[in-house]
Steps between C-alpha positions, in 0.01 A plus 500: 500500500724274703862442419691202629844649535808527720746296291753712338864486423709543814701815542860426575570816697857497367677817595803404290518318167565130544836446332650162419858456613747299298721472808567130563509561874145638512192279508316468172221749461286365218178319577604177336863524392664355806660180599352490846245250621136513417305784658302270725807434714500683835764758581810313602865539543736278295414142566583155365214291375723192493559289812686678773875527464762681701462875504814550297310398187276807517609849396716648771426850611793736436630728764293810564708812438524751781581872489804672646561872514846622400663796671411717203131428556450270202324171537639183349445131559703335770609140513184292491408280792451148373248275670590172652519216245186331627295817545150470364374760253341799667182490296208277592317252289173658611460834672189580698297795380390626838130439428308277738462148366189455292420872485488627142659838425277788600323678214407864518199587289528827316221739420413466132439873452329636189354836597303639792399240759126532561443212740530125558164329452535129582867572574578587137649847434301717258698761307388786279754549221594855394340431160160478672500875556537551127204276418297659781560841344405362158177344632416822683544702181305261272216429744483872580432568132219244504350659812508841334261372235270316744513741797620839370382672818787342697757733347853448630367269774464232232872429533461421871222256410722353228788456744265318737400274210867424422567401862180293521583323174846401622346388829296261286820386329650437844200280589564307178864443601408413858282222363810348338695553822243333725480202264880472496516511880226237512716277278809578714675692223720792614395844372787748476294817458208670325586800285257752352653654190419676173314214333326351801630275774734205537503230768850353510453136598841343548410138424270326258194301597565128537199386298316632192181525705662735749655699216156546343344613828792732576455673164119507493434660839630840385261551206224341709539767769500772233171362365359492852604863553339599168177333616511674837553840340210427264270414792614810689429711192137386463344721773722801415383772265693469169602864448673544837860473614441170689318357199782589260768366737318170557441457127865570425620251763258236373620536141870517592483183713313323222775599255770381742328163537446448126851613406662270758293204380653520151675162452861604464794548732575710701128557564298295746318335212835387366580334830163329489576374148839382622331304778263333252782397262708388799212280616452347155866447414637437847784747431495853647755614240262402218232715659739793528607475136140483376378790715804713416451464125131575535606808696725612216219449248275700731757782505491519120119496506492788749751699295294468181147456627464755780538811279270348234230419754517847651489671162202292390307605811482148642662624823288813524710724275342731247708377209575859400835676464667186368830676438499724804617485858244235600649258247855563624390453863323172419804369314735600784283335764474183290877492449567535873252226593634270227858555615408418860324178399776395258786558743302344785446185293870483419595552863263220602676265258843596633385467859359153432825390338693645793290307752546184297879529520534654848522164682831448316654780709611323817729658757669167570592444134621856440706539817877532474708286729669713767779469755491673839796723588572719801521879497878531492559238229705647212314506172764288327465228764120514483510459122745211531259322731208570269683360197613196694140431601358570155304786656407830341401711800635609838305536826664693784432333836593570860703271725191289570413458134207741494477685165568873516527616141545398136807587295372671187615358169540845344719610793731199451549585133596855594800391710824451299661160543817636658293674770290200596737360769473831689123556470276338762167361381317711759583811298320362194196354672140617509332467838220245513152635564212273591351538153823369345452157659284276283390142538647236272147364453368813325400467137304674227284798581573473872873531433452807279278664761772462764770640270282796401430578866873552570696591186866397528780352291541185711293313757596247765313174442434290808345163571189471713732378779688830480819370338662695218420352161672756279464840336235594245599765245222721365680498164474120486127521572453755223685283249295196596182707479579624147599150390176353634288768334672438164412131512200415277173416669403134497 
């Protein structure tokens, strides 16, 4: 089964709780409760939007306090040095980010993980989850019991044959998932990974197909390959003597691939048949969300049918059971298996609905709209002076820059809150700043799933947002993104 995934809630990476300061000298910290300009204004120092007037009309920068050491070793402020009356403010209206013009911030892809890496067919990592070893042991035990009845002369060697069957069966499952992967690559859809786990395999396709036709093909190729494998095992079984180890293995692989194909063709999400149904409804209605809703509810109905019907069918002998021992261990095992399968289908259908709603609202998350206005300050700027500049500019973030205006670090909001007001004139912003890494620079043009992917790749509390030209646009807080994400997800679907 293929899963179009990769859009989750961003992790803030906060190492300290984000506290809101009531201090009037600190920039506002809430996502919307501020009197500053709209978030689509680039990072600037205080400026007048009215026609130019003499400099005296703007806020004048107070003297910067300096330190003097007394004979007893204590440090206290000395007489401040006042700037000349016509001195221009130290901060710039736009500080350069140090990135070459036109070059977007570099992104470092991270390994998705998910178990033991087995290889990279078609460039896609294939992982075996730890739960696979549990199901391999279970298959070995169950199939070994079947072999004991068919080939009792094998003795303990039957478990080696059963283990080979378990590996061969999951190799068939891998072929099923590779069919989805190849189709996704053909349609230029990124595939994050393939994972073999307890209940089969999952191809994590990070984007949805652009048309219902492609969605149908993407879903159908998996069961189609399983049917082809079942046919090949049937043809290979024809010349082999039935009562032999090769004959039993080929028959088992034929039946298991046939079951995989039929089960995945059931018309309910998250199965491949559900994605095919979604594509059909999408084509008819013209709305992908309508297809998702229909296929998800069919999937939930299918979960109930499996929960009730599977034990009844097995007890009646329709699935090859004897129908005996209705109240014994066989009945309990059938009910447990049905409950597990039903739970997987039900939760998968619900997750598909949530994922579809998420994708519908993701375009609302835009870095440019969520970015806080910021002012650039130099390393030795006292915190009180930096906050004064921020309030004067209507900004809510501080970027530490060097003498040439290149950004060096971001002053963390939580660190500002932790400094008492009376200490702020003697604390330099450099002591509260977090050094910028390449992953903490994000483009102002990012939006939706692409924005979340970048934030997940480098978890942090704040990110420097830059224009494509390399100029500082502002600071993006992970907490603001989370709030916007939750708000978007709570909005009803159209």
